Structure formats: structure tokens, C-alpha cells
mmCIF file of the N, C-alpha and C atoms, coordinates in Angstrom:
data_MODEL
# 
_entry.id   MODEL 
# 
loop_
_atom_site.group_PDB 
_atom_site.id 
_atom_site.type_symbol 
_atom_site.label_atom_id 
_atom_site.label_alt_id 
_atom_site.label_comp_id 
_atom_site.label_asym_id 
_atom_site.label_entity_id 
_atom_site.label_seq_id 
_atom_site.pdbx_PDB_ins_code 
_atom_site.Cartn_x 
_atom_site.Cartn_y 
_atom_site.Cartn_z 
_atom_site.occupancy 
_atom_site.B_iso_or_equiv 
_atom_site.pdbx_formal_charge 
_atom_site.auth_seq_id 
_atom_site.auth_comp_id 
_atom_site.auth_asym_id 
_atom_site.auth_atom_id 
_atom_site.pdbx_PDB_model_num 
ATOM 1   N N  . MET A 1 1  ? 40.008 -5.008 -12.059 1.00 0.00 ? 1  MET A N  1 
ATOM 2   C CA . MET A 1 1  ? 38.996 -4.220 -12.732 1.00 0.00 ? 1  MET A CA 1 
ATOM 3   C C  . MET A 1 1  ? 37.803 -4.037 -11.786 1.00 0.00 ? 1  MET A C  1 
ATOM 4   N N  . ALA A 1 2  ? 37.267 -2.853 -11.758 1.00 0.00 ? 2  ALA A N  1 
ATOM 5   C CA . ALA A 1 2  ? 36.129 -2.546 -10.886 1.00 0.00 ? 2  ALA A CA 1 
ATOM 6   C C  . ALA A 1 2  ? 34.868 -3.240 -11.396 1.00 0.00 ? 2  ALA A C  1 
ATOM 7   N N  . ALA A 1 3  ? 34.011 -3.599 -10.470 1.00 0.00 ? 3  ALA A N  1 
ATOM 8   C CA . ALA A 1 3  ? 32.743 -4.224 -10.838 1.00 0.00 ? 3  ALA A CA 1 
ATOM 9   C C  . ALA A 1 3  ? 31.837 -3.195 -11.490 1.00 0.00 ? 3  ALA A C  1 
ATOM 10  N N  . MET A 1 4  ? 31.179 -3.606 -12.546 1.00 0.00 ? 4  MET A N  1 
ATOM 11  C CA . MET A 1 4  ? 30.248 -2.715 -13.240 1.00 0.00 ? 4  MET A CA 1 
ATOM 12  C C  . MET A 1 4  ? 28.892 -2.794 -12.566 1.00 0.00 ? 4  MET A C  1 
ATOM 13  N N  . LYS A 1 5  ? 28.330 -1.664 -12.257 1.00 0.00 ? 5  LYS A N  1 
ATOM 14  C CA . LYS A 1 5  ? 26.998 -1.609 -11.652 1.00 0.00 ? 5  LYS A CA 1 
ATOM 15  C C  . LYS A 1 5  ? 26.050 -1.002 -12.666 1.00 0.00 ? 5  LYS A C  1 
ATOM 16  N N  . PRO A 1 6  ? 24.809 -1.478 -12.683 1.00 0.00 ? 6  PRO A N  1 
ATOM 17  C CA . PRO A 1 6  ? 23.865 -0.885 -13.631 1.00 0.00 ? 6  PRO A CA 1 
ATOM 18  C C  . PRO A 1 6  ? 23.596 0.566  -13.287 1.00 0.00 ? 6  PRO A C  1 
ATOM 19  N N  . ARG A 1 7  ? 23.456 1.391  -14.303 1.00 0.00 ? 7  ARG A N  1 
ATOM 20  C CA . ARG A 1 7  ? 23.169 2.814  -14.081 1.00 0.00 ? 7  ARG A CA 1 
ATOM 21  C C  . ARG A 1 7  ? 21.670 3.015  -14.201 1.00 0.00 ? 7  ARG A C  1 
ATOM 22  N N  . THR A 1 8  ? 21.026 3.118  -13.097 1.00 0.00 ? 8  THR A N  1 
ATOM 23  C CA . THR A 1 8  ? 19.585 3.348  -13.111 1.00 0.00 ? 8  THR A CA 1 
ATOM 24  C C  . THR A 1 8  ? 19.291 4.676  -12.449 1.00 0.00 ? 8  THR A C  1 
ATOM 25  N N  . GLY A 1 9  ? 18.180 5.257  -12.831 1.00 0.00 ? 9  GLY A N  1 
ATOM 26  C CA . GLY A 1 9  ? 17.753 6.497  -12.219 1.00 0.00 ? 9  GLY A CA 1 
ATOM 27  C C  . GLY A 1 9  ? 16.877 6.253  -11.017 1.00 0.00 ? 9  GLY A C  1 
ATOM 28  N N  . ASP A 1 10 ? 16.685 4.979  -10.679 1.00 0.00 ? 10 ASP A N  1 
ATOM 29  C CA . ASP A 1 10 ? 15.836 4.649  -9.545  1.00 0.00 ? 10 ASP A CA 1 
ATOM 30  C C  . ASP A 1 10 ? 16.443 5.174  -8.256  1.00 0.00 ? 10 ASP A C  1 
ATOM 31  N N  . GLY A 1 11 ? 15.581 5.503  -7.342  1.00 0.00 ? 11 GLY A N  1 
ATOM 32  C CA . GLY A 1 11 ? 16.044 5.984  -6.052  1.00 0.00 ? 11 GLY A CA 1 
ATOM 33  C C  . GLY A 1 11 ? 15.541 7.390  -5.814  1.00 0.00 ? 11 GLY A C  1 
ATOM 34  N N  . PRO A 1 12 ? 15.642 7.812  -4.588  1.00 0.00 ? 12 PRO A N  1 
ATOM 35  C CA . PRO A 1 12 ? 15.107 9.122  -4.225  1.00 0.00 ? 12 PRO A CA 1 
ATOM 36  C C  . PRO A 1 12 ? 16.029 10.267 -4.616  1.00 0.00 ? 12 PRO A C  1 
ATOM 37  N N  . MET A 1 13 ? 15.451 11.438 -4.674  1.00 0.00 ? 13 MET A N  1 
ATOM 38  C CA . MET A 1 13 ? 16.221 12.659 -4.791  1.00 0.00 ? 13 MET A CA 1 
ATOM 39  C C  . MET A 1 13 ? 16.970 12.829 -3.464  1.00 0.00 ? 13 MET A C  1 
ATOM 40  N N  . GLU A 1 14 ? 18.188 13.309 -3.511  1.00 0.00 ? 14 GLU A N  1 
ATOM 41  C CA . GLU A 1 14 ? 18.971 13.462 -2.285  1.00 0.00 ? 14 GLU A CA 1 
ATOM 42  C C  . GLU A 1 14 ? 19.555 14.859 -2.200  1.00 0.00 ? 14 GLU A C  1 
ATOM 43  N N  . LEU A 1 15 ? 19.625 15.365 -0.993  1.00 0.00 ? 15 LEU A N  1 
ATOM 44  C CA . LEU A 1 15 ? 20.259 16.645 -0.711  1.00 0.00 ? 15 LEU A CA 1 
ATOM 45  C C  . LEU A 1 15 ? 21.106 16.429 0.535   1.00 0.00 ? 15 LEU A C  1 
ATOM 46  N N  . ALA A 1 16 ? 22.423 16.632 0.427   1.00 0.00 ? 16 ALA A N  1 
ATOM 47  C CA . ALA A 1 16 ? 23.310 16.351 1.551   1.00 0.00 ? 16 ALA A CA 1 
ATOM 48  C C  . ALA A 1 16 ? 24.387 17.428 1.662   1.00 0.00 ? 16 ALA A C  1 
ATOM 49  N N  . LYS A 1 17 ? 24.718 17.786 2.900   1.00 0.00 ? 17 LYS A N  1 
ATOM 50  C CA . LYS A 1 17 ? 25.798 18.744 3.132   1.00 0.00 ? 17 LYS A CA 1 
ATOM 51  C C  . LYS A 1 17 ? 27.104 17.961 3.164   1.00 0.00 ? 17 LYS A C  1 
ATOM 52  N N  . GLU A 1 18 ? 28.015 18.342 2.290   1.00 0.00 ? 18 GLU A N  1 
ATOM 53  C CA . GLU A 1 18 ? 29.325 17.695 2.232   1.00 0.00 ? 18 GLU A CA 1 
ATOM 54  C C  . GLU A 1 18 ? 30.379 18.788 2.190   1.00 0.00 ? 18 GLU A C  1 
ATOM 55  N N  . GLY A 1 19 ? 31.154 18.878 3.241   1.00 0.00 ? 19 GLY A N  1 
ATOM 56  C CA . GLY A 1 19 ? 32.145 19.946 3.332   1.00 0.00 ? 19 GLY A CA 1 
ATOM 57  C C  . GLY A 1 19 ? 31.451 21.293 3.412   1.00 0.00 ? 19 GLY A C  1 
ATOM 58  N N  . ARG A 1 20 ? 31.879 22.239 2.578   1.00 0.00 ? 20 ARG A N  1 
ATOM 59  C CA . ARG A 1 20 ? 31.251 23.567 2.579   1.00 0.00 ? 20 ARG A CA 1 
ATOM 60  C C  . ARG A 1 20 ? 30.104 23.655 1.590   1.00 0.00 ? 20 ARG A C  1 
ATOM 61  N N  . GLY A 1 21 ? 29.922 22.626 0.751   1.00 0.00 ? 21 GLY A N  1 
ATOM 62  C CA . GLY A 1 21 ? 28.874 22.657 -0.257  1.00 0.00 ? 21 GLY A CA 1 
ATOM 63  C C  . GLY A 1 21 ? 27.691 21.771 0.092   1.00 0.00 ? 21 GLY A C  1 
ATOM 64  N N  . ILE A 1 22 ? 26.648 21.914 -0.687  1.00 0.00 ? 22 ILE A N  1 
ATOM 65  C CA . ILE A 1 22 ? 25.451 21.095 -0.546  1.00 0.00 ? 22 ILE A CA 1 
ATOM 66  C C  . ILE A 1 22 ? 25.307 20.343 -1.862  1.00 0.00 ? 22 ILE A C  1 
ATOM 67  N N  . ILE A 1 23 ? 25.249 19.019 -1.786  1.00 0.00 ? 23 ILE A N  1 
ATOM 68  C CA . ILE A 1 23 ? 25.200 18.173 -2.966  1.00 0.00 ? 23 ILE A CA 1 
ATOM 69  C C  . ILE A 1 23 ? 23.760 17.759 -3.233  1.00 0.00 ? 23 ILE A C  1 
ATOM 70  N N  . PHE A 1 24 ? 23.301 17.999 -4.462  1.00 0.00 ? 24 PHE A N  1 
ATOM 71  C CA . PHE A 1 24 ? 21.945 17.672 -4.896  1.00 0.00 ? 24 PHE A CA 1 
ATOM 72  C C  . PHE A 1 24 ? 22.058 16.565 -5.935  1.00 0.00 ? 24 PHE A C  1 
ATOM 73  N N  . ARG A 1 25 ? 21.469 15.404 -5.644  1.00 0.00 ? 25 ARG A N  1 
ATOM 74  C CA . ARG A 1 25 ? 21.490 14.267 -6.571  1.00 0.00 ? 25 ARG A CA 1 
ATOM 75  C C  . ARG A 1 25 ? 20.076 14.019 -7.056  1.00 0.00 ? 25 ARG A C  1 
ATOM 76  N N  . LEU A 1 26 ? 19.902 14.027 -8.367  1.00 0.00 ? 26 LEU A N  1 
ATOM 77  C CA . LEU A 1 26 ? 18.583 13.909 -8.980  1.00 0.00 ? 26 LEU A CA 1 
ATOM 78  C C  . LEU A 1 26 ? 18.591 12.786 -10.004 1.00 0.00 ? 26 LEU A C  1 
ATOM 79  N N  . PRO A 1 27 ? 17.755 11.739 -9.806  1.00 0.00 ? 27 PRO A N  1 
ATOM 80  C CA . PRO A 1 27 ? 17.665 10.678 -10.815 1.00 0.00 ? 27 PRO A CA 1 
ATOM 81  C C  . PRO A 1 27 ? 17.148 11.262 -12.129 1.00 0.00 ? 27 PRO A C  1 
ATOM 82  N N  . ILE A 1 28 ? 17.685 10.786 -13.254 1.00 0.00 ? 28 ILE A N  1 
ATOM 83  C CA . ILE A 1 28 ? 17.256 11.298 -14.556 1.00 0.00 ? 28 ILE A CA 1 
ATOM 84  C C  . ILE A 1 28 ? 16.765 10.160 -15.440 1.00 0.00 ? 28 ILE A C  1 
ATOM 85  N N  . ASP A 1 29 ? 15.932 10.508 -16.415 1.00 0.00 ? 29 ASP A N  1 
ATOM 86  C CA . ASP A 1 29 ? 15.442 9.523  -17.372 1.00 0.00 ? 29 ASP A CA 1 
ATOM 87  C C  . ASP A 1 29 ? 16.606 8.937  -18.143 1.00 0.00 ? 29 ASP A C  1 
ATOM 88  N N  . GLY A 1 30 ? 16.539 7.666  -18.442 1.00 0.00 ? 30 GLY A N  1 
ATOM 89  C CA . GLY A 1 30 ? 17.595 7.014  -19.192 1.00 0.00 ? 30 GLY A CA 1 
ATOM 90  C C  . GLY A 1 30 ? 18.693 6.458  -18.303 1.00 0.00 ? 30 GLY A C  1 
ATOM 91  N N  . GLY A 1 31 ? 18.562 6.626  -17.017 1.00 0.00 ? 31 GLY A N  1 
ATOM 92  C CA . GLY A 1 31 ? 19.545 6.097  -16.079 1.00 0.00 ? 31 GLY A CA 1 
ATOM 93  C C  . GLY A 1 31 ? 20.553 7.137  -15.648 1.00 0.00 ? 31 GLY A C  1 
ATOM 94  N N  . GLY A 1 32 ? 21.137 6.908  -14.528 1.00 0.00 ? 32 GLY A N  1 
ATOM 95  C CA . GLY A 1 32 ? 22.132 7.817  -13.992 1.00 0.00 ? 32 GLY A CA 1 
ATOM 96  C C  . GLY A 1 32 ? 21.522 8.866  -13.088 1.00 0.00 ? 32 GLY A C  1 
ATOM 97  N N  . ARG A 1 33 ? 22.366 9.746  -12.616 1.00 0.00 ? 33 ARG A N  1 
ATOM 98  C CA . ARG A 1 33 ? 21.923 10.806 -11.715 1.00 0.00 ? 33 ARG A CA 1 
ATOM 99  C C  . ARG A 1 33 ? 22.623 12.098 -12.100 1.00 0.00 ? 33 ARG A C  1 
ATOM 100 N N  . LEU A 1 34 ? 21.895 13.171 -11.971 1.00 0.00 ? 34 LEU A N  1 
ATOM 101 C CA . LEU A 1 34 ? 22.465 14.495 -12.139 1.00 0.00 ? 34 LEU A CA 1 
ATOM 102 C C  . LEU A 1 34 ? 22.958 14.923 -10.770 1.00 0.00 ? 34 LEU A C  1 
ATOM 103 N N  . VAL A 1 35 ? 24.235 15.271 -10.652 1.00 0.00 ? 35 VAL A N  1 
ATOM 104 C CA . VAL A 1 35 ? 24.818 15.667 -9.372  1.00 0.00 ? 35 VAL A CA 1 
ATOM 105 C C  . VAL A 1 35 ? 25.295 17.113 -9.498  1.00 0.00 ? 35 VAL A C  1 
ATOM 106 N N  . VAL A 1 36 ? 24.774 17.973 -8.605  1.00 0.00 ? 36 VAL A N  1 
ATOM 107 C CA . VAL A 1 36 ? 25.092 19.393 -8.641  1.00 0.00 ? 36 VAL A CA 1 
ATOM 108 C C  . VAL A 1 36 ? 25.521 19.826 -7.245  1.00 0.00 ? 36 VAL A C  1 
ATOM 109 N N  . GLU A 1 37 ? 26.604 20.596 -7.176  1.00 0.00 ? 37 GLU A N  1 
ATOM 110 C CA . GLU A 1 37 ? 27.032 21.163 -5.896  1.00 0.00 ? 37 GLU A CA 1 
ATOM 111 C C  . GLU A 1 37 ? 26.550 22.607 -5.831  1.00 0.00 ? 37 GLU A C  1 
ATOM 112 N N  . LEU A 1 38 ? 25.867 22.944 -4.744  1.00 0.00 ? 38 LEU A N  1 
ATOM 113 C CA . LEU A 1 38 ? 25.292 24.272 -4.553  1.00 0.00 ? 38 LEU A CA 1 
ATOM 114 C C  . LEU A 1 38 ? 25.815 24.879 -3.265  1.00 0.00 ? 38 LEU A C  1 
ATOM 115 N N  . ASN A 1 39 ? 25.757 26.219 -3.188  1.00 0.00 ? 39 ASN A N  1 
ATOM 116 C CA . ASN A 1 39 ? 26.018 26.862 -1.901  1.00 0.00 ? 39 ASN A CA 1 
ATOM 117 C C  . ASN A 1 39 ? 24.661 27.221 -1.288  1.00 0.00 ? 39 ASN A C  1 
ATOM 118 N N  . GLN A 1 40 ? 24.655 27.725 -0.065  1.00 0.00 ? 40 GLN A N  1 
ATOM 119 C CA . GLN A 1 40 ? 23.388 27.978 0.632   1.00 0.00 ? 40 GLN A CA 1 
ATOM 120 C C  . GLN A 1 40 ? 22.529 29.009 -0.091  1.00 0.00 ? 40 GLN A C  1 
ATOM 121 N N  . ASP A 1 41 ? 23.135 30.041 -0.664  1.00 0.00 ? 41 ASP A N  1 
ATOM 122 C CA . ASP A 1 41 ? 22.364 31.048 -1.403  1.00 0.00 ? 41 ASP A CA 1 
ATOM 123 C C  . ASP A 1 41 ? 21.655 30.429 -2.611  1.00 0.00 ? 41 ASP A C  1 
ATOM 124 N N  . GLU A 1 42 ? 22.341 29.533 -3.303  1.00 0.00 ? 42 GLU A N  1 
ATOM 125 C CA . GLU A 1 42 ? 21.734 28.873 -4.465  1.00 0.00 ? 42 GLU A CA 1 
ATOM 126 C C  . GLU A 1 42 ? 20.602 27.947 -4.051  1.00 0.00 ? 42 GLU A C  1 
ATOM 127 N N  . VAL A 1 43 ? 20.754 27.275 -2.911  1.00 0.00 ? 43 VAL A N  1 
ATOM 128 C CA . VAL A 1 43 ? 19.678 26.416 -2.398  1.00 0.00 ? 43 VAL A CA 1 
ATOM 129 C C  . VAL A 1 43 ? 18.454 27.258 -2.059  1.00 0.00 ? 43 VAL A C  1 
ATOM 130 N N  . ASN A 1 44 ? 18.662 28.405 -1.417  1.00 0.00 ? 44 ASN A N  1 
ATOM 131 C CA . ASN A 1 44 ? 17.548 29.286 -1.069  1.00 0.00 ? 44 ASN A CA 1 
ATOM 132 C C  . ASN A 1 44 ? 16.837 29.794 -2.326  1.00 0.00 ? 44 ASN A C  1 
ATOM 133 N N  . GLU A 1 45 ? 17.603 30.158 -3.348  1.00 0.00 ? 45 GLU A N  1 
ATOM 134 C CA . GLU A 1 45 ? 17.015 30.635 -4.601  1.00 0.00 ? 45 GLU A CA 1 
ATOM 135 C C  . GLU A 1 45 ? 16.227 29.520 -5.287  1.00 0.00 ? 45 GLU A C  1 
ATOM 136 N N  . LEU A 1 46 ? 16.783 28.315 -5.313  1.00 0.00 ? 46 LEU A N  1 
ATOM 137 C CA . LEU A 1 46 ? 16.084 27.178 -5.915  1.00 0.00 ? 46 LEU A CA 1 
ATOM 138 C C  . LEU A 1 46 ? 14.783 26.883 -5.179  1.00 0.00 ? 46 LEU A C  1 
ATOM 139 N N  . GLU A 1 47 ? 14.833 26.973 -3.853  1.00 0.00 ? 47 GLU A N  1 
ATOM 140 C CA . GLU A 1 47 ? 13.638 26.748 -3.037  1.00 0.00 ? 47 GLU A CA 1 
ATOM 141 C C  . GLU A 1 47 ? 12.539 27.758 -3.378  1.00 0.00 ? 47 GLU A C  1 
ATOM 142 N N  . SER A 1 48 ? 12.893 29.035 -3.544  1.00 0.00 ? 48 SER A N  1 
ATOM 143 C CA . SER A 1 48 ? 11.887 30.051 -3.849  1.00 0.00 ? 48 SER A CA 1 
ATOM 144 C C  . SER A 1 48 ? 11.342 29.866 -5.259  1.00 0.00 ? 48 SER A C  1 
ATOM 145 N N  . VAL A 1 49 ? 12.176 29.459 -6.195  1.00 0.00 ? 49 VAL A N  1 
ATOM 146 C CA . VAL A 1 49 ? 11.704 29.209 -7.567  1.00 0.00 ? 49 VAL A CA 1 
ATOM 147 C C  . VAL A 1 49 ? 10.723 28.051 -7.588  1.00 0.00 ? 49 VAL A C  1 
ATOM 148 N N  . ILE A 1 50 ? 11.046 26.963 -6.877  1.00 0.00 ? 50 ILE A N  1 
ATOM 149 C CA . ILE A 1 50 ? 10.141 25.801 -6.835  1.00 0.00 ? 50 ILE A CA 1 
ATOM 150 C C  . ILE A 1 50 ? 8.846  26.166 -6.135  1.00 0.00 ? 50 ILE A C  1 
ATOM 151 N N  . ALA A 1 51 ? 8.913  26.914 -5.040  1.00 0.00 ? 51 ALA A N  1 
ATOM 152 C CA . ALA A 1 51 ? 7.694  27.324 -4.326  1.00 0.00 ? 51 ALA A CA 1 
ATOM 153 C C  . ALA A 1 51 ? 6.824  28.194 -5.225  1.00 0.00 ? 51 ALA A C  1 
ATOM 154 N N  . GLY A 1 52 ? 7.432  29.081 -5.992  1.00 0.00 ? 52 GLY A N  1 
ATOM 155 C CA . GLY A 1 52 ? 6.672  29.920 -6.907  1.00 0.00 ? 52 GLY A CA 1 
ATOM 156 C C  . GLY A 1 52 ? 6.016  29.128 -8.026  1.00 0.00 ? 52 GLY A C  1 
ATOM 157 N N  . PHE A 1 53 ? 6.685  28.094 -8.472  1.00 0.00 ? 53 PHE A N  1 
ATOM 158 C CA . PHE A 1 53 ? 6.141  27.236 -9.528  1.00 0.00 ? 53 PHE A CA 1 
ATOM 159 C C  . PHE A 1 53 ? 4.945  26.448 -8.999  1.00 0.00 ? 53 PHE A C  1 
ATOM 160 N N  . GLN A 1 54 ? 5.015  25.980 -7.757  1.00 0.00 ? 54 GLN A N  1 
ATOM 161 C CA . GLN A 1 54 ? 3.925  25.205 -7.169  1.00 0.00 ? 54 GLN A CA 1 
ATOM 162 C C  . GLN A 1 54 ? 2.689  26.059 -6.937  1.00 0.00 ? 54 GLN A C  1 
ATOM 163 N N  . ASN A 1 55 ? 2.869  27.352 -6.717  1.00 0.00 ? 55 ASN A N  1 
ATOM 164 C CA . ASN A 1 55 ? 1.735  28.228 -6.441  1.00 0.00 ? 55 ASN A CA 1 
ATOM 165 C C  . ASN A 1 55 ? 0.987  28.640 -7.702  1.00 0.00 ? 55 ASN A C  1 
ATOM 166 N N  . LYS A 1 56 ? 1.514  28.342 -8.870  1.00 0.00 ? 56 LYS A N  1 
ATOM 167 C CA . LYS A 1 56 ? 0.851  28.735 -10.130 1.00 0.00 ? 56 LYS A CA 1 
ATOM 168 C C  . LYS A 1 56 ? -0.246 27.776 -10.492 1.00 0.00 ? 56 LYS A C  1 
# 
């Protein structure tokens, strides 16, 4: 049986290139991480949305 590890949201946000995709790992409230695979166009769009939000 595999060892059980606590599911915590602690830790940094991560962005890593894996294969042809870009993996975005985001700690969430209540423990665990949201893991999303993006392509380069989606990363660029997300970057512009976040930049626009910061400028408001």
C-alpha cells in the first residue's frame, strides 16, 4: 500500500514545461493543488488577462 501524504496547499505556484504542454500548479484553499495543462497561446492569453487585472 502506498504511503499517505497530507494534502496541503502549501508551497509555491509552479509553471513547468513538460513535453509539448506547460503545466500550471496552483495551491488551493482546503488543501491540494489545481493542475492545469496549457499550450503557449493559452499562457500568453492568461498573462495578458493578469496584467490587465493588475493595471486596474
